N, C-alpha and C positions, 0 to 999 in steps of 0.2 A: 129455529136456527141451531145448527149443529156446530159445536166447537171441538176441534181436535185437541189432543193432550198437549202437543207443543204450544198451541195457541194459548192454552190456559197456563202452562208452566212458565212461559216467558214473562208475563206481567207479575206473576207471583214471585219469581226469582228476582225481578227488578225491585219489587217492593221490599223483599227481604234484604237485598243488598243495600238499598237505600236506608233501611232501618238500622242495619249493622254499621254503616258509615256514620249515621247520625249519632248512634250510641257511642261509637269509638271517638268521634269528634267531640262530643259533649264531655266525655271523660278527659280527653286530651286538653280541652280548653280549661278545665278546672285545674289541671296539673301544670299548665304552662307557667313558667316563671315570668314575673313582671319586673321590669327594670327601666330606668330612664333611657339607656342606650344599649345596643347589643353587646354581648360578652365578646371581648376581643382576646383570642388565644395568642397573646404576644408574650414570649418568654422574657419577663422583666423581674428583677429582684432588687429590693431596696435594703440597704445596710445602714443601721443606725448605731451610733456610739455617743456616749456622754461623758463629760469630765467637768463637773460643776465648778464654776469660777474661772475656767480657762477662757482666754480671749480667742476670737476667731483666728488670729494668726497662729496661736499656739495649737489650736485644734487642727488647722491645716497642716502644720509642720510635723506635729508629734503624733497625730492620730490618723488624719486622712492619707498622708503620704505613705506610711508603711502599709496601710491597707490597699491603696491603689497599686503599689508595686506588686503585691501578691495577686491581686485581681487581674493584673496585666498578663499573668502567666496562664490564665484560664482560656481554653480554646473556645472560639465562637462568640467572643464579646465584640459586639458591633459599636457600642457606644457606652461611655462611662463618664458620668458627671458627678461632681461633689458640691455640696453646699455646707459651708461652715458658719456657725453662729456662736454666740457666747455659750460655751459649755456643751455644745452639741455639734455633731457631724452627720450628714446624711449623704450616702453614696448610692447613686442609681445606676444599675447595670442593665443594659439592653443587649439581648443575645440575638443571634441569627434565628430566623423564623423556623428553620428546620431543627433547631436545637431543643432537646427534651428538657422541659423546665425542671423536672425532678433531678435529672442528672446534673443540670447547672446548679441547683441548690446544694447538692452534695459537694460540688467543686468549690462553691462559695464558702461552705462550712469549713472545708479543709484549708482554704486560703486564710480564713479568719484565725484558725488555730495556728497556722504557720506564722502569722503576723503578730501573735500575742507576745512573743518575746521582744519585739521591737516597739511595743506600745508602752505608754507610761505605766509604772508599777502602781500608781495610785488611782488607776482607772477603777471606778466603783464596781463595774461588771463588764463581762465580755461583750463585744459588739453583737448586736442581734440582727437577723435578717428575716425578710418575709417575701413571699411571692406576691406580686402586685399586678393589677390590671390597669393599664393606662386610662381606661374609661371609668375606673372606680371613683366614687365621690361619697362623702358621708351621707348616709340615709337619714340620720337624726343627730342632733346635738342637744344635749341637756346642759342647762346652766344652773349652778348651785350658788345661791346667795345667802347671806346671813348678816344680821345686825350685831350679833354677839361674837361670832367666830372670825378669826382672821383667815387669810388665804391659805396659809400653811395647814391649818386645821381642816379647812374644807377640802383641800387637795388630799390630805391624808384619808378622809372619809371617802372621797371619790375613788381613789386608787385602791384602797383596801376592801371597800364594801361594794360600791356601785359597779365598778369595772368588773369585779368577779361575778356579781349577780347577772349583769347584762350579758356577759360572755356565755352564760349557760342557756340563754334564750335561743330556741331553734331559729336558724337563719342568720344569726349574728356571727360575723366572721372575726372582727377585731374591734377592740375598744381601747382608745387612747385618752389620756387625761392631759389637759393643757390649761394654760392660764396661770399657773403657779408651779410649785415644786414641793417636795417633801419637807417637813419641818427639819430645821437644823440650827445648830449654835454657830453664830458667825463671830469670828474673832477679827476685829478691825484694828490692825497694828498701827501704833503711832510711831513713826520713824524717829521723831525727835526724842521720845522717851527711850527708844532702843539705844540711840546714840548716847544719851545721858547715863544710862546704866551699863553701857558697854556690852550689850547683848546682841548677838547676831540673829538675823531673821531666820537663817537655816536652823539655828538652835531651837527657836520657838516652834518651827514646823516639825522638827524631829520630836520634840517634847510632846506636842499634841497628838502625833501619830501613835506614840507609845502609850498614851493614856487609855485608849480603847482597843489595844492590841489583844487579839484572842490567842493567848499563849497557854500551853499546858502548865499547870501549877503543881503537878506531882501527886503523890499518894502517900499514905501512912499504912505500914504493915507491921503486925506483931508476929509474923510467921504463920499464923493460922487464918486471919482475916485481913483483908485489904480494904481501905477506905480511900476514895479519891477526894482530893481537896477541891472544893468549889468556892470560888470567891466572886461575889457580885460587884465587880469594879466598873460597871458601865456608867458613864456620865451622860445624862440626858438633857440637862438644862444649863442655861448660862450661869445660874447660881452655883452649880457644882464646879464649874470651870474657874470662876473668878479667883478664889483663894489659892489655887494651885501655885506652887513655887516653881518658877521657870528656871531660875538660876540663883546664885548667891554671890555677893560681893562684900568683902570685908566682914564676913561673918553674919551679914544680914540677908535674909531671903527676899528675892524679887518675885513678887506675885504676878500672875498673868494680868490682873486688873491694873497693875502699875504701868504696863507698857501697851495695853490695848483696851478697846471698848468691847466687852463681851455681851452680846445680846441674843435673845431668842428670835429667830427669823426663819427663813427657808433657804434651800440650797441655791436657788437662782432668784435674785431680787429684781431682775430685769425682765421677768415674764409676768404678764398680767392679762386679765380679761374683765370685761364689763357686760352687764345685762341691765338695760334701761338705766344706765348711769351708775349702777351699784357694782362694787367689786364682786367678781364671780370666778368660779372655776368651771371649765368646760369639759364635758364628757362627750367625746366624739365617737360615733358608732358607725362601723362599716358592715356591710352584709357579706355573707358567704357567696362564692361564685355559684350562679344558677338559682339562688334563693329568690322567693317571691318577695319583692320589696314591700308590697302593700301588707301582706300577712305579717312580715317581720315587724314593721312599724306598728301594726295593730297590737302585736304581742308586747312591744315595748310600752305602748300606752296602757295596756291592761296591767302591766307590772308596776306602773307608776305609784299606786298606793302602797304596795309592798316596799318599793324603794324608799319612799318617803318615811315609812315607819322604821326602816333599818338604820337611818342616820339620825343624829341628834335633832331634837324637835325644833331648835332655833334655826336649822338650815332648811332652806326652801329649794325645791327642784322645779325648774321651768323648762318646758319644751321649746327651745329657741329655734330649731330648724326641723322642719318636717319635709323631707324630699318628696314625699308621695303626693303633696298637694297638686302639683302640675300633672303628675301621672294619673291621679284619679280624675282630674278634669279632662285629660286627653281621652281616657277610656270612656268617660261619660259622653263626651262629644261624639266619639266614634260610634258608640252604641245608638245614640239618637240619629246620627246620619244614616247608619245602616237600616234602622227601622223605617225612617222616612223614605229611603230609597225603595225598600221592598213594598211599602204601601203605595207609593207612586207608580211602581211598575204594575201592580195589580190593577189600580184604577185606570191607568192609560190603556192597558191591554183590554180591559173589560169595556171601556168606552168605545174603542175603535173596532174591536172584533165582535163584541156582544155575544161571546160564547164562554160559558163558565169553564168548559173543559180547556179551552185555549188559555184562559186566565190562570188556571192552576199551574200550568207547566212553568212559566217564568217565575211565579210566586214560590214554587218549590225549588227551582233550579238555583236561585240565589242562596237561600239558607243552606242547602245541601253542599253547594260549592264552598261556602264559608266553613261549614263543619268539617268537610274533607280537608280543607286547608289547615285547620287547627290540628287535625290528626297528623298531617305531614310535618307541620312545624314541631310537633312533639317528638316525632321520630328523628328529626334532624337536629334536635336540641336547640331550636330557636326560642326566642322569648318575645313576649308582648312588650314592645318598647315604642318609642316615638317613630322610629323608622318603619317597623313592621306594621304599626297601625296606619301609617300613611299609605303604605303599599296595599294594605287590605282595602282601604277606602277607594283608592284608584282602581284596583283590580275589580272591585264590585261593579264599577261603571262598565268595565269591559264585559262582565258576565251579563249585566242587564241589557246592554246593547245587542250582544250576540243572541241572547235568548229571544228578544223581541223580533229581531230581523228574521231568525229561523222560523219562529212561530208564525209570523206574518206570511212568509212564503208558503208554509205548509197549508195555512188557511186559504190562501189563494187557490191552491190545487183542489182543496175540498169544495170550494164554491164552484169550481168548474166540473164537479160531478165525479171526481176521482175518489176511490176508496180511502179509508183512513190510513191503513198500513202503506198502501201505494203512495199516498200523498206525503206521508212522513218520509219514506225513502226518497222520493223524487225531490221534495223540498230541501231535505238535508243535503242530497247529492249536488243539487244545483248551486247552493250557496255555501256549502261547507268549506271548500277550499278558500273562497273569498273571505269568509269570516276568520279562518285560521291565519291567512296572510295578513289581514288587517291587525289582528291581535298580536302577531309576532312583530309586525312593524312598530306597533305602539310600545311593546316591551323593549325592543332594541332602542327606540328613541328615548 
């Protein structure tokens, strides 16, 4: 039997192309990001501001309103909503789909700077903003509990140690701490005592602000050398505040403890969290856009021993939420479904056609189609999520049906005495358009 060069080259080229697609698809599958839902490229920005102790009405009037006025001047804002709670304000900005998110972020930063002069002077820090994805949700939540430390101490450890360490893990985008607030000295004024001593509330407030004011203290110079004066006048505990003299009446000093209860507490006493009935502080972890959620959570779990060793021994870290549980289950189910589908295809074709050559074709077509799909998904920046996994499962059925129908028609021509190449051309030509139309109808439906 003489074989021409083109006859030999065609199958070799087909095998090489199939191998290249398989290798590229395998690499793409390993690099595909895994997430619960597809990444939505929706230009949205969230702005947060805090003023500990302020009521929701005060936050709405003194913080949210000035910011909203400035944000209203930004072009392309399609929706703006604000939520005000005790000591905090959150403003969500939704922009037109054709608006560049980076340009919108610059406009938001400029608006925050313009509104700073209208915000309360005692605002602890400038409002912050971040780009958000409406489909984002925490991928992990860590709970810190302790029988020896209070919430303020746990929050301090979470915000200064855990949040910084978790932010350095690859794939982690943002880490927030909730369930409490930073340690603080709370001065609970007794209005009856103020009235008794004739002291105004504004005088006490001004006095407290001046105690920890960072003001220059000057320097001493003899003409040749200069030394700066440094005074450590920071007050950190309630014990330091209680004996301070707020005012004087009739030559007698009125101490802060005479008109108020001064206690060590935290900035916001109305924020709390619980894990299994015990007081806790929550560390909420979000992933970076496009990051593999399973790999990221695995890195967080691997860092748990180091995180536990970095905080006081009496504090315990518990993984309260693992978002990957359902994602892992979905991937596992899809893998099993695809494997069963491929095995059933091979068995069905072999039982009915009883030809190992005909059996190989559908058995190879399904994996190659899947691998090629992974390569296309990687190039299009798609992710493995619940929707794409469902689409892969459904489309596998299309490939299986089409492969079996075409192979059966080609086998029919072979049984009638037609040559292999002629049977392949004739069988594919007769049923190709029908298969294509059925597949397109199913896709449209």
